[in-house]
N, C-alpha and C positions, 0 to 999 in steps of 0.2 A: 312726678310720674303721672302720665295721662291715664284715663279710664281704659280698662280692658275692653278691646273690641269684641262684638258679639261673635260667638263661635262660628256662625254662618259666614262670617266675613274672613275668617282665618284661612290661609293657605298653608297646608302641611306637606311634609316630604312624602307622606303616603299618598295624598291626593295627587301630587305631581307625578308620582310613579304610575298611578293608575291612569292619569291622563296621557302620559307618554305611550302606554300600551293601547289605550282606547279612550277617546274623548267621551264617549257615551258612559263608559264605566265610571269615570270620575264624577259625572253628574249624578249618576245613580248612587254613588258612595255618599254624596252630600244630600240629595233630595229623595232617593228611593225609599220605598216602604221596607224597613228592616225585616218584616215578616216574610218577604218574598226572597230574601237572600239566602242562598244555600251554602252550607259548609262544603269546602273542597279540601282535599289532602294537600293541594299545591303549597299553600302557605306554611303548613306544618313541615313539609319537606324542605322548604326554604329555611325555616328556623333551624331544622336539624342540620342542614348544610352549614349554616352560619355558626352554630355551636362547634362543629367539628373544625371548621377553619380557624375560629378564634382560639380554640385550645391548642392547635398546632402552632399558631402565631405567638401566643403568650401562654406558655405552659403553667405559669403561676396565676392564681385566681385574681381577677382584676378588682380594684376598689369600686366603691359605689357612691355616686352623687358628688356634689361640689366639694364636700370635705376631702374626698380622695384626690381631687385636683389640687386642692391647697396643700395636701401632703406630698404631692409629686409622685403619685402611684404611676407605675409603667403603663397600666391600662385602667380605663375607667368606664363603667357602664351605669345605666339608670339615670341618665341626665335628660332634661327637657329644656330646650332653648326657645325663647320668644324674642322677636325683634321685628325690624322693618326691612322690606325689600327695597330694591333699587327704584321701584315706582311708588314707594310709600305703602306697599301692601303689608298688612299684618301677617307675619310668618310664624310658623312653629315647626320644630323638628325634634325628633327623638333619635339621635345617633346611636346605633347599636354598640359602638365601641369607640373610644378615643385612645390614641396611643401617644405616649410621651415622646417628644423629639427635642432636639437642640433648639434654643432660641430664648426669648425672654417674654414673659407674660405678666399679668397682674398677680399671678400666683408665685412667681419666683424666676429663677435663672433657667427656665425651661418652658416649653410650650406644648400644645397638643395638636394632633391632626385626627380627622375623622377617618374611620375604617368601615368599609362595607364588604360584605361577602356576596359573591355572585354565584348564581347557578348557570349551568351551561359552560361552554368552552371558550367563550370570548366576552369581552366587555362591550356594553352598548350604551346609548344615551339613557336607557332606563337606569343605568348605574351611575353614569357621570353627573347628570343634572340634579337628582336628589342629593347626591354627595356634595355637589357645589352648593346646594342650599344649606346643608349642614355646616359646611365650611364658612359660608357667609355669616351665619348666626354664631358659629364658634369665634370668629374674629371679633364680633361685637362683645361676646361674653368674656373672652380672655384678654381683650384689649391688646391684640397682637395679630399680625397678619398670618394667614394660612397659605403657605407657598405651594404645598404639595399635599395630596390626599392618597389614600391607599385602597385598592380593591384586591381582595384575596379570593382565591378559588382552589378547587381541588379536594376539598373536604378532608384535608389532613393526609391523603394518601401521598400526594406529591404537591404540596402547597405552592401555589403560583401567586406571584406578587406583581400587580400592575400599578405603577405610580402615575398619578394624574396631576399635572400641574393646574393650579387655579388661575389660568391665563385670562388675559383681557377678552379673548374670544369666547371662552367658556362662560365668563361672567355676562357677556352680551347674550349668549344663547339662553342662559338662565333667565335673564330679565325679560327676553321675548317670550319664553315659555310661560312664565308667571303671568305676564299680561294677558296671553291668550287663555290660560287657565281660568283666570279671574272672569274674563268675558263669557266663557263657556258656562261657568257656575252661575252666572247671573241670568242665563236664559230661563224662560218660563217652561219651555219644552226641552227634552233631552236632545243632544245632537243625533244626526242620522246613525243608523246601524253601521258598524265597521264594514269596509269594502271587502276585506278578507276575514272571514269569521272562523278560520281554523283554530285560532288561539282561544276562541270562546269556550272550548272545553275546559280551560283552566279557570274560568271566571265564575265567581259566586252569583253573578246575575244572569247566567246563561239561559235559564228557563224563561225569564222575563223577556229577553231579547229574542229567544226562539219563538215565543208566542207572537211577538210583533212581526218578525220575519215571515212566519206562516200567514198571518192575516193580511199582510201587505203583498204577499207574493213576491218578496225580495228576490232579486236575481241570484243571491248567494244560496237560496233554497234549491236551486237546480244543481243536481249532482254534476260536477265537472267544471263549475264556474268559480274561479277565484277573483282576486282583485283586478288583475290585468285584463282578464277576459270580460269582466263586468264593465270596465272602462271602455273597451272596444265596442261592446254592445250598446252602451249608452250613447256613444258617438253616432251610432246608427239608429238612434231613437228607440231602441229596445229597452224599456224602463223596468219591466218586471216579468215574472213567469207567464202571465196572460199574454203579453206582447210576443214573447218568444214562441210560445205554443201556437199563436195565430200567424206567425211569420211563414213566408214561402221559403221552403228549404234551399232551393236552388238560387233564388234572388239573394237570400242572406249569405249563402256560401260565396257567391260572386263578390258581394260587398265586403265580406270579411277578408278576402284575398288581398285587399289593399294593405293589410297589416302583415301579409306574408302568406305564401301559397298554402302553407300547412294549415292555415286557419279556415280554409274552405271546408275541408272534410270535417273539422271540428265543429263548424257551424251546423252542418247537416245532423251530426250526433246530438248536439245540444237541443235543436228543435225537436228531435224525436224524443229526447229525454223529457223535455218540458211537457209534451203532449202526453206521455206515458204517466207522468205525475199528476197531470190535470185529470186524466181519465180514471186513475186509480187501478188500472189493470196491467199485469205484467205482459211483456211481449217477447215471444221466443224469436231468437236471432239465428238459430242453427238447427237443422233437422237431425244432426248426429247427436248421439248420447253425450251428455255433459260428464258423466262419471262411468265410462265403460269399465273401469278397473273393478267396480263393485259387482259386476255380473258374475264372474267366476270365483270371487273372493270367499274363502271360508270364514273370514272375520275381517275386522278393520281396527287399526289403532288411530285414535284421535289424539292429536299432539298440540300442546300449547306451552309457551315459554313465558316466565316472568322475569323482568330484567330491571337492572339499575343502569339507565343509559349513561349517566354521568361517569360512573365507574366503569363502564363498558363491561358489565358483569351480568351474565345470564344466571340467575341464582337458582332457578327452578325449571326443570324439564318435566312437564306433566304428561302422563299417558293415560287414556281411558280405553281399555280393550273391550271390544264389542263382538262376540262371536255370532256365527250363524248356526242355528239349531239344526238337527237332523232333518227337520221338515222344510229347511231352506229359509225359514224366517229368522230375522235378527232377534237374538235373544237378549232383550234389555235386562232381564232379571239376572243374567249371568255376567253382566258387564262389571268390570273391576277397574278401579283408579289406582295408578301407581305414580306417586311423586318421587322424583329423583333430584335431590338437592345438590348444588355445586358449591362446596365450601372451600374457601381459599386454602385452608390448612391441609385439605386433602390433596390439592393439586389437580390440574386438569387431566393428566394421564389416568388417574384412578376414576375420575368421574366419567371419562370417555369409556373406560372398560365397563362401567356399570350400565351406561346407556346402550353400548353395543351389545352387551350380553342380554339385556332386556328385549331389544327389538329383534335380535336373532331368534328368540323363542317363538317369535310369530313371523317366521321367515317369509311365508307367501302371502302375508297380509299387507295391503296398501297402508300407507301412513298419511292421514288426512290432517291438514292444518289450514288456518285461515290467514292469508297474507304471506309474504315472502320471508318475514323475519325468522320463522322456524327453520325453513330449509336452508337459508343462508347460514344461520348459526351452526346448524348440525354439520353441514358439508364443510365449513371452515374448520370446525373442530376436528373432523375426520382427516382433513388435509394437514393440520398442524400436528396430528398424532401419527402421521406417516402411513395412513391407510393407503393401500394400493390404488392406482387409477381404476382397475377393474372393479374393486369393491366400491369405490366412490361412485362409479357410473351405476352400479347395481342399486346403491342407496338412492341415488338421484331418480332412478325410475320408479322407486317405491313412494316417493314423496309427491303428494297430490295437493295442490293449492286450490282449495274450494273457492276462495275469493276470485282467483283468476278464471276458474271455470264458470262461475256466475257471470262475470263480465264478458266472457267470450260467447256465452250461450243465451243470456237473458238481459232484457231491459226491465228494470223493476221501478215501481211507482214510489221511489223513495229518494230523499235528498241526500242519502249517504249509503254507500255499499259496505260500510263497516260492519263487523260482526254483531255489535250491539243493535244496530238499526235492522239488519236483515233478519237476524234470529228473532227479535221482538216482533217483527212483521209476521213471522210464521207462528207466533203464539208462544215462544219460549220465554220463560221467566227465571231470572237469576234468583237464587236463594237469599242473597244479601241485597237489600235495596239500595240503589245509587252508588254501588261500589264499582271501582275501575282500576286500572293498572296502577295509578298513583296511590290508591289506598293499599294495594298489595305491597308496594315498595315501602310505604311508611310502616306497615306491619313488619315487614322484613327487617328494617332498621331497628325497630323496637325489640324484636327478638334477638337480632344479631349482637347488639351491644358492641363492646370494643375489642372482643377477642373470644377465643373458644371457652375460656373460663367464666365468661360474663354473659351467658345466654339470658334472654328475657323470658317472659311468660310464654308457655307452650300454647296458650290460647291464640296468640298472634299467628303462630305457625299453622294452627288448624284453620284459621280464617283464610290465610293464603291458599291452603290446599282446597278449601271449599270453593273459593272464587275460581281458582285454576281448573278444578274439576268441572265447574259450571261452564267455563269457556270451552272446554272439550265437548261437553254435552251440547252446548249451543251450536258448535261447529257441525255436530251430527244432525241437529235439527234442520240446518240448512242443507247439508248433504242429503238427508232423507227426503226432503222436498224435491231436490233435483232428481233423486232416484225415481221417485213417483212420477215426475214429469217425464222422465226418459221412458218409463214403462207405458205411460199413457200416450206417448208420442205426439203431445201437443200442449197447449197452454191450459 
């Protein structure tokens, strides 16, 4: 047996998955300063989904290690395989689960296949290629071919199984990906920033890359530019924020129309956005009030939802009631937070009754929220519960999307118009540092357990309520700024 290759030369299934998501991420995983890496809830959610899927797939507890393989256990965890890749690369994989299948291996009249749990609703290359790497090393370990692999999803609610054949085509894709991964990891400097940085919110290196993007004036720093628009602009020699801000709006609009007429108007908006970000000053787009509903209102409800998108479950509807005092001022001291939980065992009709009863107590108060999620969820629930068209229309009139009003009335010197970005710009601070919706979902799952008799720590629920209440208060921070601008009549 040859000498063990240095760890810096080993390609792993985790590195491969990082690379498939973002080439720069894989380089940072290998060479980045660990002190700059931030914890994110995404990996914990992935492990939670994996556990739920595997329990639904194999109700009995799996065996552990190679001894369990020798015994022919139905499922095996805790293995680490090492071997060689098609190009002679040193490889390592930690398959989360092996499942016994028919066949013959060095362990007996049976063989194993690797199993991977997926998040989301469909299988992608981020699942297939790391799984193929595991299968390649499993073949070397069990001295038998792996003809089929398994990807499971659904978290146990409705377990979905996708069978993946280890075809010649997939083996070729794996060999090509490993070759490119090895070359990227050998670079002295990291690959360029991702063209589309929307997924960066899930990455533990996001702050490192955000700093680079800001210092470089990367085009992705301009609100409204994704991967495709960046490619279009680069074809026109617009390389960064400074180039875009300096461009002639009409000339760029004419040039962008070569990609489609709709891109002309987009170009004008992007130039204006880049100039706004460069100047650091907000720009008013409309002379009409952004929130006229607040002028006569005796109070306002701030509304925010916490959700489990994979389960399609809005588990918390949070309201922060803010009355106006007798002197006409908004009475922050009298504001009250009301969390309304949606538990599956209660059923949607009961949950809707609680929500409808609560908002009817503030019948003439507008309901402010940030983004379309809340209004869509509430109106769809009302429709499912048989609420009359007249009452649905009345509810629709009460719902006010603060995000939409911002976009209609103001251009802000920000690279994002999301609630975190805009409210922070206005000086609002969340009580919990670095917390986001993924944290809230993780806390929810910790509290929820596997049924009504298995609730977790109440602390997790209180943390969710605090985060949700702060989102409501952040929405008011933005709305209050709009209100003041409406009163001032200018920027």
